[in-house]
N, C-alpha and C positions, 0 to 999 in steps of 0.2 A: 323228403316229401312223400315218396312212394310208400314208405313204411307208415308214415302218418296217416295217409289216406286208407291204407289197408287196415290199420287199427281202427280208424273211424268207421270203416265198413263193419268191422267186427262189433263195435259198440252198438251200431244200429241193429245188428242181428241179435246180440245177446240181451240188450236192454229191451229190448222189447221183451219184367219181368212179365212182365205181363205177356204171357202167351194168350192168344185169343181163347176165351173160355169155350168149353164144349157147347155145342149148339143146344139151345133150349130144348129139353127133351120131354116137355109136357104138351099134350094136345089141348085144344080148346074144348073143355068139358061143359056139360049143361050148367054146372056150378059157375064156371067162368062166364058163361053167357049171362047169368043172373047178375054177376058182379059188374059186367060191362053195362048192363041196363041201369045199374045204380050209380053210374059215374056222375061225379059232381063237376061243376065248372072248375077248371084248374087241374083235374085229374082224379083218379081213383083214390078212395080212402079205404084201404083194406082192413078188415078186422082179423082176429086170430083165426076164425073159422074160414075166412077167405084164403089165408095163407096155407092152412092145412089142406084146403081143397086143391090149391095149386101143387103142393108137394105130393098129394095123393095121386094126382094125374101124371106125375113125372114117371118116365121110364128109365131114369138113372138107376142102375142095379143095386146101389147101396142105400139103405133106408136112412133117414135123417138122424135117428138116435145113434145108429152105428157109425155114421160119418162123424158126428160130434165126438164119439168115443175115440175114433181114430185120430182126430185132431188133438185131443188131449193127450193121447199116447205119444204123439210126435213131440209135443212140448216137454213131456216128462223124459222122453228118450234123449232129448238134446242136452239134458243135464250131464250126460255121460259122453259128450262129444269129444272130450280130450283123450279118451281111451280109444284111439283109432283101431286098435287090434280087435276090440270087442264091440265096436259100434256098428249097428246094422244100417248100412248106407242104402239098402234097398228100399227103405221107406220113402225115398225120393225117386221120382221117375228119371229116366235117362235124359229127358228133355226138360228137366226141372229148371225153373227160373226164380230167382229171388229179386225182389224190388222194394226199395224204400223211397220216400219222397225225393231224395237227392242222391240216390245210389243206384247204379246200374245203367246210366246213360240217359239221354234226353227223352222226353215224352214224345211219342209219335204225333206228328202234326198233320200227316197226310197219308193216304193209302200207300203202302210200299215202304214207309219209313221203318227203320230197324226197330225191332221189339226190344225194349230195355230189360236189363236184369243180369244178374250174375248166374252163370251156369252152375251145375252141381259141384264140379270140382273146385271152382272158385269159391263157392259158398262154404264148403267144408273146410277149405284151407283158411278162409277168413275167420271162421269160428274158432279154429285151433290156433290162430296166431296170437291170441292174447286172452288171459284169464281175467275177465271183468270182476269176478268175485274177490280177487286179491285186493282191489281198490274199494269195493263196496260189498263186504262179506254178508251184510244183512239185507241185500237187495231183495225186494219183494215186488214182483210185477202185479200181483193181485189180479190174475186173469179172471174174467167173468163175462157174463152175457154171451154165451155160446149159442148160436142158432144157424140153421141152414137157410140160405137165401132162397126164397120161394120162386124167384125168377131165374136163378142159376142153382139148380138143386145139387150140383157137385161142389158148391162153395160153402165153407163154414166161416162165418164172421165171429169175431170175439173182440173184447176190449181189455185194456189194462189201465190200472191206476198205480203206477210204480212209485215206490218210496225206497230210499237208500241213504246210507250214511258213509261219508268219505273217510274211512279209517285206515286205508292202506295206500301204498304208492300207486300213482297214476302216471304212466309214462316217465317214471323215475322222479316225479314230483312228490314231495311229502304230502301226507294227508292233511286236509284242512279241518276235519271234524264236522264239516257241514252236513246237515240233514237235508236231503233233496226230496222234493215232491214234484214229480213230472206231471204234465197235463194229461188228461185222459186221451188214450190213443186207440185207433181202430186197426185191427189186424185181420187177415183172412188167409185161409188155405184153400186152394182148388185141388181136387182129387181127380185122378183118372178112374176108369172103370175097374182097374185092378186094385184100387185102394191106395195108390201111391200119391204123394204130394207132387203136383206138377207145377204149381205156382204158390209162392209164399210172399205175401205183402205185409209189411210191418211199418209201424211208426207214424201213422197218419193222425196228426193232432186234431182232436175234435173241438176242443175249446182252449185257445191259447191264453185265455185270461186266468186259467187255473194253475196253481203251483208256484214254484219259485225258481224255475229254470228259464225264465224269459220267454215262455210260450214255446220252447223248443222241446222236441221229443227225441227219443233214441240217442244216438251218439252225441248230437250237438247239445242236448240238454245237460248231459253229464259233463262235457267239456266246459261249457259256458258257466255253469253254476259253481264250478270249482276253480274258476279263474284261469282256465286253460283253453279258452275258445280258439278255434282255428280261424285264420285270417281270411275268411270268405263270407260274403253276404249271407249265404245259406246257413252259416253257422252262428249267426247273430240274431238277436231278437228282431222281429220284423219292423222296419221303418218305412219301407216303400222306396222305390227308385227316385232319383232326383226329378225325373219327368213327372212322376205321380205327385210328389210333394209340391212341385211347381204348379201343377194344375190346381191343387187344393188352395194354394196361396192366391192364384188368380181368381178363383171363385169367391174367396173371402174379400178380396179387394173390390170385386164387382159390386158386392153388397154395400160397400161404402160410397159408391158413386151416387150422385144426385139422380133421383128418379128410379133407382133400382129397387 
């Protein structure tokens, strides 16, 4: 089981923690004042110029274009993670945290709760534990939509639309030949002022109706779609708890009652 979970962690990392982000480093500029004056019921609707204004007001020392380039460089560098002797681990901060939807511990529910995520050493060990490309040699994450968060100018967001074909062994299981299309997923990297990755979030499904992996991203999508799903609710297509389904049934029954 431990090996299984370790490998599952790896899949989440390859297929494709939370330390509190750096404090917002932009001040309220005259432009932001104008934006606030244009606020609509329900909240602001920022346009591209507004986002540029927020980023221009930031005092984070790395410019957005440079930060995006660093993010892409980390993605490219991770292709060589198996070569530990020549891999530059300094791209990750010493307080680095990795987090996926169901990897790294429970989500904090109150102040003082432990921050979830794998530390730097755990993350690197997990990445090196299994070669995903052996099972899916044509895997293509199709990384796209890179942008710097205007409210967290040290965070780069990006998305994936992963496709892969199961033509190699997976956990010793023979290949199925299945072509996989995972749902679109959101990723982000948070950088410190030295340009190192301090937080890496992966595998947050944007639309679970897309693809053929049961709406599952990361590790769980690969396992489920090839008939190797792990026996946990988080590793299965969403059905809802018994309590939630029971509530839905009660609501439907109420509509059948006279006078409802």
